[in-house]
C-alpha positions in Angstrom: -23.3 25.7 -42.1 -25.7 26.3 -39.3 -25.7 22.5 -38.4 -21.9 22.5 -37.9 -22.2 25.4 -35.4 -25.1 23.7 -33.6 -23.1 20.5 -33.2 -19.9 22.2 -32.0 -21.0 22.8 -28.4 -22.3 19.2 -28.2 -19.0 17.8 -29.7 -16.9 20.0 -27.3 -18.9 18.8 -24.3 -18.4 15.1 -25.3 -14.6 15.6 -25.9 -14.0 17.6 -22.7 -16.3 15.8 -20.3 -14.3 14.6 -17.3 -14.2 10.9 -16.9 -15.6 9.4 -13.7 -12.6 9.4 -11.3 -12.0 6.3 -9.3 -11.4 6.5 -5.6 -8.1 5.9 -4.1 -5.8 5.7 -1.0 -2.9 7.8 0.1 -0.7 6.0 2.7 2.2 7.4 4.6 4.4 5.0 6.5 6.9 6.3 8.9 10.0 4.3 9.5 11.3 5.6 12.9 14.9 6.1 13.9 16.0 3.5 16.4 19.0 3.8 18.6 21.4 0.9 18.8 24.7 -0.3 17.4 23.1 -2.9 15.0 20.5 -1.2 12.9 18.8 -2.9 10.0 16.1 -1.4 7.8 12.8 -3.1 8.5 10.9 -5.4 6.1 7.5 -3.8 5.7 4.2 -5.1 4.2 1.1 -3.0 3.6 -2.2 -4.5 2.6 -6.0 -4.2 2.6 -7.9 -6.7 4.7 -11.6 -7.6 4.4 -13.9 -7.5 7.5 -13.3 -11.3 7.9 -9.5 -10.6 8.1 -8.8 -12.2 4.8 -6.4 -10.5 2.4 -8.1 -8.3 -0.3 -4.8 -6.9 -1.8 -1.2 -6.5 -1.1 -0.3 -2.9 -1.7 3.5 -2.9 -0.9 6.3 -5.2 0.3 9.7 -3.8 1.1 12.5 -6.3 1.6 16.2 -6.9 0.9 16.2 -7.2 -2.9 19.9 -7.2 -3.4 21.2 -10.3 -5.2 24.0 -11.8 -2.9 23.8 -15.3 -4.2 22.4 -17.0 -7.3 18.9 -16.3 -6.1 17.5 -13.8 -8.7 14.9 -12.5 -6.3 17.5 -11.5 -3.8 18.7 -13.2 -0.6 16.0 -11.4 1.4 13.0 -13.4 0.1 13.7 -16.1 2.6 13.0 -13.6 5.4 9.6 -12.5 4.1 7.9 -15.0 6.3 9.0 -12.9 9.3 6.2 -10.6 8.3 4.1 -13.3 9.9 0.6 -11.8 9.7 0.9 -10.8 6.1 2.6 -14.1 5.2 -0.2 -16.1 6.7 -3.0 -14.0 5.1 -1.6 -14.6 1.7 1.9 -13.3 1.3 3.3 -16.7 0.7 1.2 -16.9 -2.5 2.8 -13.6 -3.9 5.4 -14.3 -6.5 8.3 -11.9 -5.9 9.4 -9.6 -7.3 6.0 -8.3 -8.1 6.0 -5.2 -10.4 4.5 -2.2 -8.6 4.2 -4.0 -5.3 7.7 -5.1 -4.1 10.7 -2.9 -3.6 13.8 -2.3 -1.5 13.6 -1.6 2.2 13.2 2.1 3.0 15.4 4.4 5.1 14.3 6.3 8.2 11.5 8.8 7.5 8.1 9.0 6.0 7.3 7.1 2.8 4.3 8.2 0.7 2.3 5.7 -1.3 -0.7 6.5 -3.6 -3.1 4.0 -5.1 -6.0 4.5 -7.5 -8.8 2.0 -7.3 -8.7 -0.5 -10.2 -5.1 0.2 -11.1 -1.8 -1.3 -10.1 -1.9 -3.0 -6.6 -5.3 -1.7 -5.6 -8.3 -3.7 -7.0 -11.9 -2.4 -7.3 -13.3 -2.7 -3.8 -16.9 -3.7 -3.1 -18.7 -1.4 -0.7 -18.0 -2.5 2.9 -15.7 -2.5 5.8 -11.9 -2.9 5.4 -8.6 -2.4 7.2 -5.3 -1.0 6.1 -2.7 -3.1 7.8 1.0 -2.3 8.0 3.5 -4.8 9.4 7.2 -4.4 10.0 9.8 -6.8 11.1 13.5 -6.1 11.6 16.6 -8.3 12.0 18.0 -7.9 15.5 14.8 -6.0 16.3 11.1 -6.6 16.8 7.9 -7.0 14.9 4.9 -4.7 14.9 1.5 -4.6 13.2 -0.7 -1.4 12.9 -4.1 -1.3 11.4 -6.6 1.4 10.5 -10.3 0.4 9.8 -12.1 2.2 7.0 -15.4 2.1 5.0 -15.4 1.9 1.2 -16.4 3.8 -0.8 -15.4 7.0 1.0 -17.9 9.9 1.2 -15.2 12.5 1.8 -11.4 12.8 2.0 -10.7 11.9 5.5 -7.3 11.3 7.0 -7.0 8.6 9.7 -3.9 8.1 11.8 -2.5 5.2 13.9 0.9 5.1 15.5 3.3 2.2 16.2 5.3 1.9 19.3 8.7 0.6 18.1 9.2 -0.7 14.6 6.6 1.7 13.0 6.0 5.4 13.5 2.9 7.3 12.3 0.8 5.5 9.7 -1.6 7.8 7.9 -4.5 6.7 5.6 -6.0 9.3 3.4 -9.2 8.1 1.6 -9.8 9.7 -1.8 -13.4 9.7 -3.0 
């Protein structure tokens, strides 16, 4: 009887011990309102780049996913190459649609994305220097690339902000230790 009570605190501590939490990223991408008679939502790609500018991971790709023809991926896949920097870094190797990565273009406003290291689109990252890169291209519009350098793993939760000039608004990267 005494043994059972002696083990109870040990058992409880094992059962309720918090697992080690993986780091992550919070990303806010602002799609600005543009004036003009012909407005099209932009195609957007967000990815993590290594220090040598190679692609570590594609986090999100927003494009026209509507099926207008017999193409099951949607007519918009042929325009993904307009996201030139992402396409050259490795986007052409991504089979779309990719679950948890690709989705429809987004309306004007701020779009929030959250990633946990080692799950979904975000792989486990080795310690080192990286960049969050966001690229937007729009029919009858322009193309823009915004990047935010960061160190991994993060020591503290630190927001970093960069702002586009035309096709992208404010891009915020929140590192989560």
